[in-house]
N, C-alpha and C positions, 0 to 999 in steps of 0.2 A: 115117257120116251116114245110111246106109240102115237102121240100127237105130232111128232116131228118126222118119224120114220115109219115105214111099213115094210112088211116082208117083201124081199125082192129088190129093195133099194140098194144102190151101190154107195158105199161109204168109205172114207179114208179115216183111219184111226191108228193110234199106237196101242199095241197089245200090252196091257198093264199086268194082267195075271191070268193064268189058266187055273181054274179051281180043280180040286181033287177028283171031282166026278169025271173029268176029262172032256166034258161037253160044254160047260159054262165058261165063258171068256169075259173078262172085264176089260173094257176099252176106255181110252182117254182121247178126248178131242179138245185139246187145250188152246188152239189158236185158229186163225182163219184158214190155215192150211189143211185143217181136218174138218170132216163133216160129210154131209150128203153131196155126192158128185152128180151134177146135172149139167145138161147142155154142152156135152163134149163127146169124145170118142174113146171107147174102151178096146184095147188090144191085148192079147195074151201071147207070150213067148215062153220058151223053156226057162225056168228060173236060173239055170246056169249061165244064161246069156246076159244077165244083169249083174255087173260087178258091184261089190259093196262100195258105198259112198258115204261120206260124212253126212250128207243130206240127200235124201232121195226125192225131194221136192225141188223142182227147177222153175223159177219164176222168170218171166220175160225172156223166154228162149227164142232164138232166131229172130233177131231184130225187134225184140219186145213183143212179138205176136202171140206167143203161146205160154201157158203154164203146163208143166208136165209132172206127173207123179210116177216114178219108176219103182214099182213095188218089188221087194225082195222075193216075192212069190211068183214073179214073172208077169204080174198084171200091170199094165201101163194105162194111165189115164191122161188124155190130152184134151185141152180146151183152149179157147181163145183166152188171152191174158185178162184177168179180172181187173177192171178199172176201179180205183178207189173213188168213193163218193166225197163230195165237198163237205167239210166240217169246219166250223168257225175256229176251233182251237188247233187246226192243222197248221203246220209251218211250211214255208218254202213252196207255196202254191205255184203251179205253172198252168198256162192256158192250153186247152186241148183244141187243136186246129179243126177237128171234125165238127164240133157243135158248140164251140165257144162257151164251154162250162169250165169252171175251175176244178182241177183234179190234183191229187197228190198221191204219192205211192202209199200202198197199204201200210208198210212199215213205219213211214213218217207219221201217218195219221194215228195208227194204233199206239205208237210210242207216247203220244201226247194225251191219250185217253186212258181211262181205267174203269173197272166195275161195270155198272149197267150201261154207261155210255158206249163202252167198247162192244159189249154184246149187241146192242142195238145197231151200231155201225156195221158190225160183221154180218148181221142178219140182213140189213139193207143191201149190202154189197152182194151177198149171195142171191137174194131175191132179184135184184136188178140184173145180175148176170144170167140167171136162169130164165128170166122172162124176155131177154133181148134176143131176137132172132138173128141168126147168122146171115150176112150178106152173101151173095154168090161168090165174091172173091174170097171171103173168109172160109166158106165151105171148101173151095178148091185148095186153099192153103192147108186146111186141116186134113183134107183127103191126101194131099202130097205128103204131109208129115206121117200120116197113118201108113201110107204105102212105103215110106222110108223105113219104118220099123218092120214092115212085112218083108222088104228086101233083105234086111239084116237077118231076120229070122230064117228066111229061106236059104241063106248061105251060111247059117250058123255062126254069124259074126257077132261079137259082143255088142250089146246095145248100150253105147256110151254117148255122151253129149257130142264128142268129137266125131264118132262114126255117123251119128244122125245128121250132124251139120254137113259133113262131106257128101253123103248120099243126097240129101235135100238140095244142096247147091249144085251138085253135079247134074241132077235131073233138070234143073232150071237152065244150066249151061248147055245141055244137050236139047233144049227146047221140047222136052217131053211133057205131055199132059199127065195128070196124076194117074189116070187109068193105064197109060202106056208103061209106067214104071215097072209093073209086075210082069210085063212081057219082055223087058230088057234088064233083068236083075243083074246078070254078070257084068255088063259094061258099067253099071252104076256102082258096083261094090268092088270093082277091080282095084287092087293095091291097098286094101284095108287090112 
C-alpha cells in the first residue's frame, strides 16, 4: 500500500470496518470514483451542511466541467472532470473537439472491461488527470466553484447540487470575478 500512498495523501474511500482497537480502519476503493485525490481543490464545511444523498460523488457537474465528492464528514473535493482514455473495446466513441482524440465516458469504457484491463485503464486515467495542468480558464472556473461552496458555508446554507448551481450561475450573471464572490456573499445567496 505504501507504494501507492504516503502519509498525508488525500484519499476517497468507503469505510468498510472499524476494528475493535478503535484506531484501525479498513477501507474499500472498488472503482474509479475512489482512490488518491490529486490535481483539484479541497474545501471543508460543517458536516451538517451536507445533506445525505444516494451518491455523494457527482460526475460532470455544471456543464460537464467538474467532478465533485461531497463527503458526509463535511470534506468536499472538486476537480476538473476526468476524461476517459481511448480503448479499443469501448463502445459509442465520440470525438473530442479540443484535441481530436477519441474519448468515451468512464462508465461506458469500464463496463466493457474487466480484471487487469480495468485496473490499467483506471490507473492511466488517474495518471493522465494528475499530470495534466489546468489552463487559466479551468483554474478560474474551479476557483469560482470553490468560492461558491465558501459562500454557502458563510451563510450556513446547505451545500446541495441545486444551491451550488444557483450561486455559481448567479456569480456569472452578476459578472463577478471569483475573488469578488466572497466580498458579495449575501446577494449571491439571497433566496436560497
